[in-house]
N, C-alpha and C positions, 0 to 999 in steps of 0.2 A: 825394830830397827837392827840390821845387821850389817858386817863390812866385810868383804873378801878381796884384799889384796894381792895379786899375784903376777910372777914374771914366768912367762912362758917361751922357752928356748931361747932365753937373754941372758944366761949365764955359762959360761965355760964349762962348769962342774955340774950343775943341774940343770936338769929339761923343766923342772917346775919348782919354783919357789913361791909358796902360798903363806898368808898369815890372815888368818879370820877371828872374827868376833861374834858370838851368838847372844843376842840380846833376847830376853824372854822375861814371861812372868815368873817371879821367884817360886811360886805356888805351884807350877807346871812340874810333875814328877819326871825327873830324868836319871838316867844311868850314865856314870863317868865313862869315858872310853875305854874300850877293852874289845878283845875278840869276842865275836857273840857265840853263845852256846849253841844256838839255833841254826846258825851259819857261821862256822869258824873260820872261813877264809876271809869274812869282813870285819875290819878292824874301825870304830868308830864310837861315838858317845849314842845314847838312844833315848828317844822320847818315850817314856813309859806310858804315857795317856794314849797317842795313838800307835806306837809301834816303830816308827821310821826313824830316820836320823837326818842331821842338817849338813853334816861332812862325814865323809869316809873314804878308807882306802881297801883295796882288796890284795890279798897275798900275791896275786898275779899283777899288781901294778895298776889295776884300775882304780880311778878316782872319780869322785862326784860330790859336789855342794851346790846347795839351794840358798837363796834368799827370798822372802815375800815380797810381793810388789805392794807399795804403799799407796792405797786409794781411800784417803780418810774421808772424802764426800762421797763414796759409793757404798749402799749398804751391803753388809757381809751376807752372801747367800748361805743357807744351810747346807751343808754337803758332808757326807759320810766319807769322803775322800781325802785323806792326809797327803799333802804335799813331801811330807818326809819320806813316803814309800816310795816315790819317784827316784831317790837318791839310793835307797836300798834294792830296787829292782834292778837298776844297772850295775851296781857291784856285785849281785850275785847271779847276772846274766852274762851273756856272751855275744850280744850283738855289738858293732862297731859304735863309736860314739853318735856319728851323724845317722846311722840307721836309727839308734834307739831315739836321736832328738825327732826325727821324723815321727816315730810313733806316738812321743809326746806330745807333740803338735796337734796330732790328731785328737789326742784325749784331752787336750788343754781346756774347753770350754767345761769339763767336769771338776775342775779345781777353781779356788781361788786364785788371784794373781801369784805369779812366781817367776822367778830366773833360774835357771839350773844349766850349772858346768857339768860336761861329761868328757873324761879324758882316759885314753888308753894307748899306748905303744907310738908315741909321737903324733898322736890326733887329739884335738881338744876341740869339741863342740860346744857353743852356748844356744839356749833356747828358752823363748819366755812366751806364756800364752797372753802377752800384752803386747807382744810385736810379731810383724809379719814372717813366719818363716825362721827356720834354724840357719846358724852359720857357724862356719869354722872360724876359731880365734886366731888372729893373727899373731905372729911372734912379737913380743914384747912387753911392756909394763902395763897391766890393766886394774881396774877396780870395778867393785860392784857392789852397790848397797841396795836400795829398796826401790830402784826405778831401773833403766835398762843399763846394759852393760856399758861404761866408760862415760855415764852422765856426768855433767860438771856440777856435780854437787861439793862444795868446800872439802868435805873430808875424804872424799874419792879422789879429788884432784891433789890435794896436799899429801894423801897417803901415798899416792902413785909417784909422787916427787920422791918422798922419803925413801920409797922403796928403792927406786932407782939408784939413789946415793949410796943404799947398801949393797947394791950389786956391782958397786965399784971396786968391792974385795974380794981378793980369789977364793976365800972362805966365808960363807955367810953363816952366822951366828945366830943361833935360836933365841937367845937372850937379846938380841938387838932387834930381832922382830916382835918380840913380846913386848919390849919397851915402846914401839912402835904402835902395837894394839892398845896401849895402856894409857893413852893420852885422855884426861879425864874431861867428861863434857860438863856434868851438873854437880852442883854442891847438894852434898846429900840431901834428902827431904822427901815429902811427900810427891807422888804423882798421880793425878786421878786415874782410876782404875781404868777408864776408857781412854787408853793412850793415844789411840788413833784418832779420836775426835777431837780431844781437849789438849793434847801435848803441843805446844807450838813447834811447828816444823823446824824451824830455823835452828831451835834450840837442840835438837836431835841430829840434823844434816851435818853441823858444822863439825863436830868431834866424833871421837873414835869410841871411847869407852862412856857407859852410862852408868851413874850410881843412884840408886833409890830403894826403899825398902818394899816397894810394889813392883817394879819392872826395872831391869838393868842388865849389864853384861854378864852372863852366868857363866862363861867360858871363852878362853882365847886358843886357838889352836894353830900349831906351826907344822906345815908339812914341806917336807923336801924330798924330790925323787931327783935321783942321780942320773947322770948320762950312763952310768954302769948299771941302772935298774935298781938299787939298792934305794929304800924307803926309810926315812925318818919322821916320826910321828909324835907330836908331843902336843899335850893338852892341860891347860891350867885352869882351875875352877875358883870362882871367886863366890864370897857370901853377898847379902844384901848390902853390907857396907862396903862392899868393893874391896874387900881384903882377900889375898889369894890364901885358900884353905888346902890346895894340893897340886902338885904338878906330876902327871904321868907321861913316861917316855917309853918309844917302842922303836928297836930298828929291825926292819924287814930286810 
């Protein structure tokens, strides 16, 4: 489970305000957010198992984020293609968001279910291989978890409402966005290893932050892109007990 809350062209100072949680198995190796050695124009965390990322930004103002599409009743087809590369490919490329979204749509059957946000220079596209066609994202406040964009899941709806309230301030505070992401879902304890089949959906969909020794919120990210093209990126990492272990901040 993951959560991305974002305001697009809805604040006088920022074209994008984004707050996102990455939920993952704690055993999956991950690099903290930084500029990549092999692609130094890209800033983001990195999945060391498959090489992609879940959310990142480029020095030139390109940004992208992905969530998995939850299909607990469907068998997970074996595939060598990692969804995290869909983010990295856009960040390191030159295509426009809708152009890239169309290419991704054609390649959709090669991947397990996903939602992908692609943005650059006043244009933001959303594409999913569980929906027909890509679309431009309308101005406003949106939420994306492990179903389609703006699905009426409790944590998506409540998260959008809380983000709207924060946008009432002239300055958007990163710590306020981190607080929004930090709403705790589960009492710390064991979660079955096969989370997709055995974790009751309502226990995950209702809240923002998950604590478990097996699977939980690994990191929270705040991304602010100013109307002057400035970029603020901050990532906070958490351990299996839900305790913050580090916060990294970047200003481009």
